C-alpha positions in Angstrom: 32.7 41.0 19.6 34.2 41.4 16.1 34.6 38.0 14.6 34.8 39.0 10.9 37.7 40.3 8.9 37.0 42.6 5.9 39.7 43.3 3.3 38.9 46.1 0.9 40.6 46.9 -2.5 41.9 50.5 -2.7 42.0 51.9 -6.2 38.5 52.1 -7.7 36.9 50.8 -4.5 38.0 53.1 -1.6 39.9 55.7 -3.5 40.3 57.4 -6.8 43.8 57.9 -8.1 44.1 60.7 -10.7 46.7 60.5 -13.3 48.4 57.6 -15.1 50.0 54.8 -13.1 53.1 52.8 -14.0 50.9 49.9 -14.8 48.7 52.0 -17.1 51.7 53.4 -19.0 53.3 50.0 -19.5 50.1 48.1 -20.4 49.1 50.8 -23.0 52.6 50.6 -24.6 52.8 46.8 -24.6 51.9 44.9 -27.8 50.4 42.2 -25.7 46.6 42.2 -25.2 45.3 44.1 -22.2 44.6 40.9 -20.2 48.0 39.5 -20.8 49.8 42.8 -20.0 47.9 43.1 -16.7 48.8 39.5 -15.8 52.5 40.2 -16.4 52.3 43.4 -14.4 50.5 41.7 -11.5 53.0 38.8 -11.4 56.3 40.5 -12.1 55.9 44.1 -11.0 53.3 44.3 -8.3 54.9 41.5 -6.2 58.3 43.2 -5.9 59.3 44.9 -2.7 61.9 47.0 -4.6 62.6 47.9 -8.2 66.0 47.8 -9.7 67.5 47.6 -13.2 67.2 43.8 -13.3 63.5 44.0 -12.4 62.8 46.7 -14.9 64.5 44.6 -17.7 62.5 41.5 -16.7 59.2 43.3 -16.7 59.9 45.1 -20.0 61.0 41.8 -21.6 57.8 40.0 -20.5 55.8 43.0 -21.9 57.8 42.9 -25.1 58.9 46.5 -24.6 62.3 48.2 -24.6 63.7 49.1 -21.2 63.3 52.8 -22.2 59.5 52.3 -22.0 59.6 52.0 -18.2 58.9 55.5 -16.7 62.0 57.2 -15.7 60.3 59.0 -12.8 57.2 58.0 -11.0 55.0 60.6 -9.3 52.4 58.9 -7.2 49.2 61.0 -7.4 47.5 61.5 -4.0 44.6 59.1 -3.5 41.3 60.6 -2.8 38.5 58.9 -0.9 35.5 58.1 -3.0 32.1 59.6 -2.0 30.6 57.6 0.9 33.8 55.8 1.8 34.1 57.2 5.3 30.5 56.4 6.2 30.9 52.9 4.8 34.0 52.3 6.8 32.4 53.6 9.9 29.4 51.2 9.4 31.5 48.2 8.8 34.0 48.8 11.6 31.1 48.2 14.1 31.0 44.6 13.0 34.5 43.7 11.8 38.2 44.4 11.7 39.0 46.2 8.4 42.2 46.1 6.4 43.1 46.9 2.8 44.3 44.4 0.2 45.6 46.0 -3.0 47.6 45.4 -6.1 50.2 48.1 -6.4 53.8 48.6 -7.2 56.3 49.6 -4.5 56.8 52.8 -6.5 53.3 53.9 -5.8 52.2 52.3 -2.6 51.7 55.3 -0.3 50.8 53.5 2.9 51.5 56.4 5.1 49.1 58.7 3.3 46.5 55.9 3.2 46.9 55.3 6.9 46.1 59.0 7.5 43.0 58.9 5.2 41.6 55.7 6.6 42.3 56.1 10.3 40.8 54.9 12.6 38.6 52.4 10.7 41.3 50.6 8.8 43.8 48.9 11.1 46.3 47.3 8.6 47.3 47.5 4.9 48.4 44.7 2.7 49.7 46.1 -0.6 50.9 43.3 -3.0 54.5 44.7 -3.0 54.6 44.2 0.8 53.2 40.6 0.9 54.7 39.3 -2.3 51.4 38.1 -3.7 49.0 39.9 -6.0 45.3 39.3 -6.5 43.8 37.0 -7.8 46.4 34.7 -6.3 44.6 33.0 -3.4 47.9 33.4 -1.4 47.2 37.1 -1.2 43.9 36.5 0.7 45.4 33.7 2.8 48.3 36.0 3.8 45.8 38.5 5.2 43.8 35.9 7.0 46.9 34.4 8.6 48.2 37.8 9.7 45.0 38.4 11.6 44.7 34.8 12.9 41.5 34.0 11.2 40.3 31.6 8.5 39.2 32.5 5.0 35.7 31.4 6.0 35.5 34.3 8.4 36.8 36.8 5.9 34.9 39.1 3.4 36.6 40.9 0.5 35.2 44.0 -1.2 36.5 45.2 -4.6 35.6 46.4 -8.0 37.7 44.1 -10.2 35.8 40.9 -11.1 38.8 38.8 -11.8 41.1 40.0 -9.0 38.5 40.7 -6.3 35.8 38.1 -6.9 37.4 35.2 -8.6 40.5 35.5 -6.5 38.5 35.7 -3.2 36.2 32.8 -4.1 39.2 30.6 -5.1 40.7 31.4 -1.7 37.4 30.5 0.1 36.6 34.1 1.0 33.2 35.7 0.6 33.2 38.4 -2.1 31.2 41.6 -2.5 31.7 43.0 -6.0 31.3 46.8 -6.4 29.8 47.0 -9.9 29.8 50.8 -10.4 26.8 50.1 -12.8 28.4 47.4 -14.8 26.7 44.1 -15.6 27.8 41.0 -13.7 30.4 39.2 -16.0 29.5 35.7 -14.8 25.9 35.7 -13.4 26.1 31.9 -12.7 28.7 32.6 -10.0 26.0 34.4 -7.9 24.4 31.0 -7.3 27.0 29.7 -4.8 26.0 32.2 -2.1 29.5 33.5 -1.7 29.3 36.5 -4.1 27.2 39.6 -3.5 26.9 42.5 -5.9 26.7 46.2 -4.8 26.4 49.3 -6.9 28.9 51.2 -4.8 30.8 51.1 -1.5 27.8 52.4 0.4 25.7 49.5 -0.9 28.5 47.1 -0.2 28.6 48.2 3.5 24.9 47.6 3.7 25.3 44.1 2.3 28.1 43.4 4.7 26.1 44.7 7.7 23.3 42.3 6.8 25.8 39.4 6.4 27.5 40.2 9.7 24.2 40.4 11.5 23.1 37.1 10.1 26.3 35.4 11.0 26.4 36.7 14.5 22.7 35.9 15.2 
């Protein structure tokens, strides 16, 4: 019986997206520091279900940019599964229900294409523009748990962004597996609480998860 719920980040964890995104273009152009620009984009762009002139003006004002800096056209590059993604999903699907939880604008959220790529292992998708919350907001994780009628304590989140995927998950009471891609752990002390695991890639993350699931179900 599958008792665990796994949410997986998309960009950088499951898929590689080639080409600049709206967020990259805006953050690069903004005079704000990278962290502040990303925060604005998460809160004011990624959480919108639609983008109109008023939203564009609000986002550009917060980023200290002219409205003309917002890309006139957005071509969403096709996502490509990272090596090992299919095998990792197959492994984890034996022990848990799998969904995606991602920060993405409604201009680039290609849920139909993702559904085709991730079928039959991923059963649902939770882009921030659909749920109205962006990681690391704990509400994003709680929204996923509620939708699948489970508690954060029975949920595991996998992602490659320390702030969004690890800090966000732990604040929400969700176990986190950080995909390091060879990077050092930003805050090693957080590994002491038992709720954070580190994996070099998604394949290693699936192995960690299998061990965790086996232990919880024993």
